[in-house]
C-alpha positions, 0 to 999 in steps of 0.5 A: 537253492534255485534263484526266484524266477523274474518276472517275464513280459514286456508291456507297452504304456502308451499315454504317460499321464497320471494313470500311465505313468504310475502304471508304468513305474509300477510294471517297472519298479516290478521287474518287467521290461516296460516301454513307455509310449507318449507323443508329448514331449513334457510326458517323456521328461516326467517319466525321464525324472524317475529314479533307474529302478523306476523309469521304463526301460524304453521311453519314446514318442514313436509307437512303432515300439509296441510291436516289442510287446507282450502286452499294450495298456493304452493309458490317454485320458478318458473321452472315447474321441481320444481312446478310439485315436489311441487304440487305433494307432496301437492297432497298426503297430501291435502283433495280433493276438497281443492283448490291448487292456485300455484304461477306459471306466465310463466307455463300454468296450463294444464302442471302441472295439472298432477301433482297437480291433480284437482282444481288447480288455478293460483295466479298471481301477479307482486310483493308482495310489495302490496298484495291487488290484484292479477289475478286468472286463472283457470286450465281446471279441476278446478271447479267453487266451488274451484275458488269460495272458493278461492276468498272468502279465499282471500277476507277476507284478503283484497285481490281483485280477478281479473279473467283472462284467462291462459295465460304465463305471464298472464295479468297485470305481463306479460304487465308490465314485457315487459315494466321493462326489456325494462327499464332494456336494457336501462340501459346495453346500457347506454343509461340512469342511472337506476336513471334517468329511475326511475325519467322519469317513476315516473313523466312522467308517475304516477307510485309510484316507477319507473321500475327497483326500482320495478325490485329490489322489485321483486328481479332479480334473479326472474325476469331474469327466469320469463323474459326468460321463457316468451321469450321462449313462444309465448305470447306477444312477449317478448325479452330476458332479458337484459345482465345486469341482469347476470351481477347484479347477478354474482356481488350478486346484486339481489336487495333490498334483499342485498341492492344493485340491479340496485340502491344501497339502505341505511338503509331506504330502498330507493335508493340513488339519484346522484346529478349532478351539475349546472350552473347559467342559464341566466335570459333572455329566448326566446321561439320560436313557438305559439302553445300549447307547446310553450305557455305552455313552457313560461308559466313555464318560466313566473312563474319560474320568467324569462324573457320571451319572446315569438318569433312567425312568425307573429305578430297576432299569436303573440298576440294571443300565448300571450294572452294564456299566459296572460289569464293562469298566471294573477291570479299567476304573479310571483310579489307576491307583486304588488296592486291587483287593478293593470292591469294584463297586466302590472303585466306581463309586469313587470315580463318580458314577452311579445310576438313579432315577432321581431327577433331581440329579439334572439340576447339579450337572454341567453337561446333560447327553439325552440318549433315549428312544428315538421319539420325537415326542419323548425327546422334545417332552426330555428336552422341555424338562431340561429347559426348566430344571437345569442350571444355566448354561448347562450344555444340553446335547441330544444323542439323536442319530435320525431326528432333526437335533432343532426338532429335539431340542427346540423345548428347552428355550435355550438355543445357545447352549443345545447342539447334537452329540452324535456317538457311534456304537460301540460308544467307548471305542469309536474314536468318532462324534459328529457335533452338529449345531441348530441356529442359535448355538453358541461358540462356547457352547461348541468349544464345550462339547469338542473339550469334551470328545477330546477329553473322551479320546474322541474326534469331532467332525462337525456338521449341518442338522439333517438326515445323516449327518456326515457318515450315514448320509454317504454310507447308505446310498453306498449301500443302496447302489450296490444292492441296485448292481446285484438285483440288475444281476450284474454281479454276486455278493461275493464277487461285488465283496471281493471288488469293493475290498480289493479294488476298493480298499474297503475295511468291508464289502458292501453286502456284508456291511449291509448284513452287519448293519441289518436291512431293516436299519439301512430301509429306514435310513435310507427312506429318511434320506431320501425324503430330505432334498438336501441329501439327494438320495435315490428311493430305497432300491427294490431289493432292499424293500424286499430283503426287509420284507421277507424277514431277510435282515441280516447278522441279527436274522441267523441264516436270513442274510442278503446273500441267501436271499439271493442264492435262494433266487437264483436257484428259483430262476433256474429251476423255474420252467419257461412259459409253455406257449400254446400252438396255434392253429 
């Protein structure tokens, strides 16, 4: 059997800061010959401290070694003036035809091409934490052979290349930097802690690490500078960096490299987690409602061992909803010692589950979770009733996903006992619950709510009472921004989803996620976010409005989603003949 071929090619990495050193290490580990160049002796020393398998073969302060390279990567800090100086120096030493990759994320390539010369490309990424995928853009003067050679060398190092158009922020990095900045604004506003934001995004969106931990990895100084320049461009409507960046940087808190950024880091490099108090929650629960969320929440309580009553408006609705809960739980009822031949319904009755329209149950429970229709008047009427009939100190929670918690619960007349418990769908499966106190919610009520979630096998994150809470307030502007890119023909749905998954490390691309959620839901949420000035959310994208108006709602309308709409639009544009201009006499 023949031996596998070793990677071929010599790469010069100019600039051995955070990004350059990570690139040099990755390429060296992959077996490429790497020349590290930096005129700062401290940077050379940091590189020398890498273990031999990861240390570039050559480390030098002088650029003459660039002439030996088959590919040059410029990785100096982001300001265009520094980039141009470095690229001009590279141009003087590289061989003709050698591709040059700049790590510039916010500067258009034509602004650098005069300094760099021909065959300039941009290697664009979000973070060097994982270097298995990048976006690659071409300057106008870059030859096909240069792009092909660069891709070949990167591929030998296990790096997947996504070819994209040249625009500030690129695709996935620009989209995600917008979300990261919104997360930072939440911390700046005192709306949620860094731990709460990161936990919400990890559990609610499936990220491997939260947005603020990701900013700590990127470096707060680097992230602030990128966001500042993106905000100065017209690419994607980026907001100014949250002031908390400057506050932390002034304290010397730059992220993981300093052991402190949005999080404090222990020796193992993991963020420290805050442990919040809990209190005995009680064991008798009433879930009010009979829809999908009500039955899912009731199922979660049954599985958590609570004595659970599902309260519906009529006995018929109670029976239908109760049957759905019974069907979902009959194979995993909490009494695991039951006789296998026992009737599953009897097992659930023994476990304490009932479904009824008898409202007298409200006076006998410790916890009430409202899960009725998302209508403010309906919810207010119910909480007025709860305030009248429930025992003192009963925990009263609304599961609203879109309405102000205070407005829903105020008629109860007992602010110390009320709060929001926002479950995610499907409630029995999703591990996240957003906990939303109102003015007056007692610490004891919050502690009881945390204990409820803990017993359900879920984690709580606490935030303020405003539109979208944490997850939706971050997620839907991100989807909205993705639609702006598509509407501007900056990319295609397939290319955008591929880049977001690969370069942005997202579990789903934004187009597929939008079709899963539903464009009608996205439009409704984005409108609510836009009307709440505290959210700093843009108005809904024009494309989102058109998708809903055309009935392209996503998965709920088979064959009529975002991709099919844009495909049809592209075909219509392609076959439309140019307008005839009348001849002049």
